[in-house]
C-alpha positions, 0 to 999 in steps of 0.5 A: 306119889312119893318114890318108894324104896324098891324103885330107888334100889333096883339093882339091890333086889337082883341076886349077887349073880344078876346084880353084876351080870354084865361084869360076868359077861366081859370076864368071859368075854376076856377069858375067851379072848386069852384062851383062844390066843393061849391054845392056837389050835383050840377051834380044831378040838372044839369041833372034832365031835359035833351036834347038829353041826354045832360042836359039842362043849358048845351045845351042852353050854347052849342046852344047860342055858336054856333049861332054867328058864323053862324049868320055871315056867307054871305050864299050868297057868296057860288059861288065865292069861289066854282068856284076856285078850287085851293082853295075849292078842297085843303080845302076839302082835308085838312079838311074832309081827312087829318085833322080827319086822322092827329088827329087820327094818333097823338091821338093814338101816344100820348095817347095810354093809355088813352082811353077817351081823345083819343076818345075826341081827335078824335072827336075833329078832325072831327069838322071842323073849324068855329067860331074863324077862321073868327078872325084870318084869318082877323087879318092875312090879309087873304081873309074874303069872302073866309073864310066866305064861307068855314065856310058855307061849312063845317057847312053844310058838317059836319050836313051830314058827322059828324056821319059816320066819328065818326063811321069810325074813333072810330069803323071801321079804328081801327078795320082795323089797329088791335087796340082797337075799341071805343065801343059806347053805343050809335048808329051813329043815336044818334051821328047824332042827336046830331049833327043835334040839337047843329049844324043844330039848330044853323045853320038854326038860323044863315041862317034865322037871317041873311036873315030876317034881310038883308031884314029888314034893309039891309046889312050895318046894319046887319053887322055894327050894328046887328052882333057887338051885337050878337057876344059876346054871342058866348063867353058869351055861351062858357064861361057858358058852361066851368064854368059848365063842370069844375063844373061837372069835376073839381076833375078830371082836378086837380087831374090829372094835368099831363093828361091835358098836355098830351092832350095839346100836341097833340093838339100842334102838330095838329095846327102846322103841318096843319097850316104849311101844308096847308099854303105850300100847297096854295102856291104850287097850286098858291094861292095868300097870302090872299087865302093861309091864309084862306087855312091854318087858316080853316083847322088848326082851330076846332069847339071845340064848336061841339066836346064838344056838342057831346061828352057830348051827347054821353059820359056825361059831366063828360067823359074824352072825354068832358074834352078833348074837353074842353082843346082845346079852351085853347089851341087853342086861343094862338097858332093861334094868334101866327100863326097870326104873322107868317102868316103876315111874310109869305107875303114876300114869296108869289108874289106880290098881292093886300092885303086887306086893314084892317078891322074894329076891328072884333068882336067875331063870 
């Protein structure tokens, strides 16, 4: 099989904003560190007004960051995927059993002496995919409808299950294994409240936006005109949040670069194992390449926006837990772009199937 043009030029199919996402994140980090040094009392000003324990500016950034991805989901297509048990059951297993357990194991393996970063990574493992996974899936010629539905299912499931899983992996399981427990100064309900605010509000807003937008102007207008205008706000919210976070903890970052590398290593291993294992499982259960690709990317991707929100609400904006979440997107972007190339190459190992036609240049979800 010859290598086609899309496989040779994945980066060229990204929008300008998404193509240089790692550059924007690095620039936001640098701007945040500079701002923190120029305005020494910035932290006091940011925490003067808070929402569920999160400073108001950060809370607004997090809500803006989450909303576009959830406005993109096609909620009316749930049945088209839920009927395919070969896709749905492995997805639920990988996302809510294997993924959190693997991140728990890697966090303890790589960071046994750094409990704050370890806890931050465990929280990342509990925050399952939304947002950018839609873009990676499109670039890798995955099943777009299946990806949207799995994103919707993960979003709804997280509202109900995130706090309980957090309690299990931070307190119950370590106790069973004789490991150090994470002593939380907040209740499970307080974690649940943070999830409801920072996922529930944008989920409701995204659902209502699609319903009202489609009724008013039709689906074609909504997806061709409105979504491209809304999509970039996810990046704006992410960059704003990173600027503020690094303004609060820039000294910790620049003073401990080895710690940042140690956070990055388990994330790299996690992405590789989750993606490769999910792709192999999809092939084993008889999925075609588009749906196996969707299974792999939705299992390997994480919702760093939610992880950052929960870490800030629970442990504070200047905590090591929040820093672990912030490092995540910087690692995820180049790794998953690389895995897009691997996914395109892997088509030759699947039975011949109808490959979806190239889509329009995706906008950031």
